[in-house]
N, C-alpha and C positions, 0 to 999 in steps of 0.2 A: 781590291781599290781604298787608296786613300782617300778619303773626304777633303776635297782643298778649298770646298764651297768658303768660309772663314775668310782665305788668303785670296781667293775671288771676292770679295765683298769690299775690304779694301784696297787690293788693287781700284777696284769699279770705283770706291770711294778718290782712288789717286785720279786717275784719269779727270772724273771733273768737275774737281775740289777744282777751283780759282783765287783761294783765301792760299798764300807761302806757308805760313803757319799751322795751318789746315794740314796742308799737305806735308811739313817734316812732323809731324803726330804722326797720318798718316806711317808716312818712310817706316817710323818707331814700332810702327803696333805690327806692320810687314816685319822685321826683322827680329822682334821677340816669337811672332808665327813661324813662321822657318826655325829658329830655332830647338822652338817646342817639337816642332813636324821633325825635323835630324835627330832630336831626343827621344823620339819618340819611334824611329829606329823607320825611318821614308826614307825607299833608293833615295842618295843627295843629287844621280842624275839626273831621273824622272824631280828629284825638286826644283831641279836648276834650271829644266828643259823645261816646268812651268811655269817659273819667275818668268824664260822668257817669251814663254807667248802672253803672258797675265801680262806684262809692259809693255810689249806692243803689240797690241790688238790688232793692226791692220796687218800683220808679218807673216803669210801665207806660211814663209818659210823653218819657223818656227814652230807654229801648229806640228807642218807635216817631218820636223826632225820630232815632237811628242810621241806623234804616234806612230812614227816606224820604231821609237824606242818601245814604245809596248809594246804594239804588234815579238817584237824580237824577243821579251821579256817573257809576255805571254810562252812563244815559242818553249823559249829553253825551258819553262816550268814545266810547258804540255810533256815534252820528252826527256825529264828526268827519273 
């Protein structure tokens, strides 16, 4: 499983930051972290669903889609 802790930390800072300039700064950090994770070989669909879950913290649909996707991927790995 991929470690998304740095990305989670960045999105937490974005949600609780009131200063617009600092928010933009953290969005740039998030974009750099996303590029780094994609270059490291993280599944792009899982990363997209993780972005959505982190960006919309109270959206239960985003979290449910991420859990469903992860369960399908683990099923494929088990049966392969």
